[in-house]
N, C-alpha and C positions, 0 to 999 in steps of 0.2 A: 504494500500500500504506500502511495506517495506521502511524503511528509506534509505537515500543515503549511509550512512555508511555500512549498511547491504548489500546493492547491491554491493558496492565496495569490501567489504570483500569476498563476494561470487564470483563475476565475475573475480576478479584479478587472482587468481590461476587457475580458471577453463577455462577462455576464453582469457583474455588479455595476460597472460604470454605464453601459448602455441601458440597464434597467433604471438607474437613477435618472438618466436623461429622459427616458420614456415616461416615468412617473411624474417628472417635472412637467412635461408637456400635457399629460392627462389631467393633472391637478389644475394647471393654469388655464387650460381650455374649458374645463368643466365648472370653474368657479363663476357663479352668476354675477354679472356686473363687472367682470374684469375686462379691461380694454387693453389687450396686449397685442402689439403689432408682430408681424412675422419676424422682423429683425430682433425685437426684444425676446421673442420666444426662442429663437436660435441662440441668442446670448445666454439665456437661462439654461438651455439644454447643454451647451458647452461648459458652463460653470458647474453644473451638476456632474457632468462626466469627469471634468478635471478634479473636482472635489473628491469624487469617489476614488480616482486613481491616486490622489495625494494621500488619502486616508489609508489605502492599502500599502503604499510605500512607507508611510510612517509606522504602520503596524509591523512591517517586515524589518525596519530598522530597529525598532524596540525589541523585537524577538531576537534579532542577531545580538544585540547588546546583552540581553538576558542570558542567552546561551554562552556568551563569552564570560560573563560573571560566574555562571554556574561551573564552567570548566576551570576557571581560576580557583574557585573554592575547592573543587575536587583535587586539583593539583596541589593546593596548599595542604590539604589533609594528607595526601599521599606523601608529601615532603616531610610533614611532621612525623608521620608513622615511620618512615624510613630512618629519620634521625633518631627516634627512640630505639629502633632495632640496633643501630650502630653503637649506642652508648652502653 
C-alpha cells in the first residue's frame, strides 16, 4: 500500500484541488442574489485550486519535518543505548 505522503501528493492536484474549484463554482452560482461575472468566477475557481494545492504542500512539508524529528529521536535513543553498553 502506498504511503500517506504519496497519496496526498497524488490526490491533491488530481482530485482535491479540482473538487475545490468545482465546489466554489457551484456555491457561487447557486447563491441567490449573487452577481458574479464570469471573470470573477474564474478568479474564484483559480484561488480555490491554488489554495487546495498550497494546503497539500504545507501538509507534506509538516509531515516531512515530523518524520525527521521522529528519526532524530530514535537515533538519539539508539546512541544513548549504545553508550550504556560500552560503559
